[in-house]
Every structure is written in C-alpha cells, then in structure tokens.
N, C-alpha and C positions, 0 to 999 in steps of 0.2 A: 517775748512771744516766740521768736524764732529759735531761741535757745531751747525752750520747753519742747517745742515741735521736734527739733533735732534729738533731744534726749528721749522723747517717746519713740521715734523711729529706732534709735540704738536699743532701747529695751525691747522692742518687738522683734528686732533681728536677733538678738541674744536668745529669746525664748523659743523662736522658730528653730534655731539650731541646737538648742539644749534639750529639747523635748525627746523622748526616745521614739525610735522609729517603730511602727507597729508592722505586724506580719503582713498585713495586706498591701503595705507600701513597698515591699522588698521587691516584687516582681511578678510575672506570670506564673500561673500554675501549670503543671503538666496538662492537665485538662483543657485549659484555654489554648494553649499551643496546639494540641491536638484538633480542637474545633476549628482554629484557623487554618491549619493544614488541610483539613477536610473541605472547608469551604473554597480555598485555593484549588484543590485538586478537582472539585466539582466544576468550578468555573473553566479550568483548562480543558476538561473533558468536553465541555459544550463548545468550547471555541476551536479547540485542535482536532477533536474526534472526526468531524466531518471531512475534514481535509485529509486525514489519514486514510479514512474509509475509501474517499474518491481516489486517492492516489494508489491504494490497493487495487481497486478495480482497473484502473488504467494499466497497472503493472501485469495484471492478469492478460489484458488484451495484447500487451506489448509481447509478453512471453509466448502466447500463441502465435503471433506474427512472425517472431523469430523462428519458432519450430516449424511453421509452413515454408519459410524460406529455407531452412535447412532441408527439408524434405524436396523442395524444388530444385536445389543444387544436387541432391542425392539422385533425382530422377534424371537430371542432365548427365551426371557421371554414369548412371547405369545405361542410358542410351548410347553414350560413346563406347562402352565396354561391350554392349550387346546390340550389334547392328541388325540382327534380324527382326527384332520386334520394336514396335514403335514406343512402348512404354512398358514398365515393369507389370506384372498381373495383380500384385497386391502391395500395399505399403509395408506389410509385415515381412514381405521378402527382402525389402530394402534394410530393415533392422536385423534381419536374420543373416544377410550377406555382409553385415558391418559397415554399410553405406552411411548409416546414421547411429547415434549412441541412444536415442529416446525411442520408446514405442509411440506408435502412431495415435496418441492421445492428446487431446488439448487440455488446457489448464483446468477444465471444469470436470475432467474424467471421462468425456466424451470422445469417441473415435473420429479421427479426422475422415472427411469425406473425399473419396478418391474415385474418379470415373475416367475410364480409358476406353474408347475415345472421348475426349471431352466435348462438351457442347457450348460452354461460355467462353472458355479462353482460346487463344490462338496457338496455344502450345501443343495441342494434341491430346491434353489431359486437363482435368479439372480437379484442384485440391483446394479444400475449404474447411472451416469449422462452422458449427452451428452457433458459436457465440454464447454470451453468458445465459440467454434464455433457453438454450438447449433445443431450439426449433429451427428446423431448416426452412429457408425462404423469409425470414423476418429480416428487418433492418439491421439488425446487429451481427449479422454473420460476417465472419472474416474470411475474405477470399484471397486465393493465393495470385490471382491474375490481376487484382486492383492495386 
C-alpha cells in the first residue's frame, strides 16, 4: 500500500512539471501593474499629502518671520546711519537704499505693515504682516515685536 501511494505521488509530481505553462501563469500584465501603482499612489497622497500641505503652510509663516527680521535689522542699521530721524519714512526706502534685498511684501503677496512712530512695540516703530488670512488684527498676524 505504501508503495502504491508513493508511486501515485511521483506520477502526480511528474505530471505537474510536465504540463505546459499557460499564458495566465507567466506573470502580471502591464494593466495590472498600472492599477497596483495607481492604488499605491492614491494611498500615499492621502497619507502624505496633508503633512506636506501643513509643512508648506509653516514654511510660509517662517519665511515671513525671516523677512520681518531682515527689515528689523535694516531699520536698526538705517537708524545708526541717519541720526536725525527716529525711523525711515517707508520700507520702500530701505529697499531703494539697498538695506534689504527683498521688497516689503510678505509670502502671501501683501505689503508689510509699518508704522512710525509705533504703538505696540517698544522699538519706536511697528512692523508686522497680516498673515495667511490677509486681515489685520486677527490671531494669525505675524508681529515683528513678538
């Protein structure tokens, strides 16, 4: 009995290897690969997309803070060279006199708010951006004195 079982297993093995391979068993088609890649891409967009968007928003705020800091430094330099006045008349003048390399616009394309004499800061001038919502006086304003 054991011999006949062993012989049956051997015949089955030989038949499995001897039969021709069909086209379906060769591998995945190009369409199947493209569908899998589309599914993976969609999943990645849902998982990574919000993180990239939030990172982009934070970088806009950081860039505006850097710009405000550059203008603060330029105003201090302007004050040391021009002892007659407390602060420059406009931010455009700082750009025109090459104290800064960037026009006084924040990341959202809005002009920086500059007041001389200042009301909120102890520096004698106020310098701020309206922030992402482009409205002055809201919680997302970026202030140069904070």
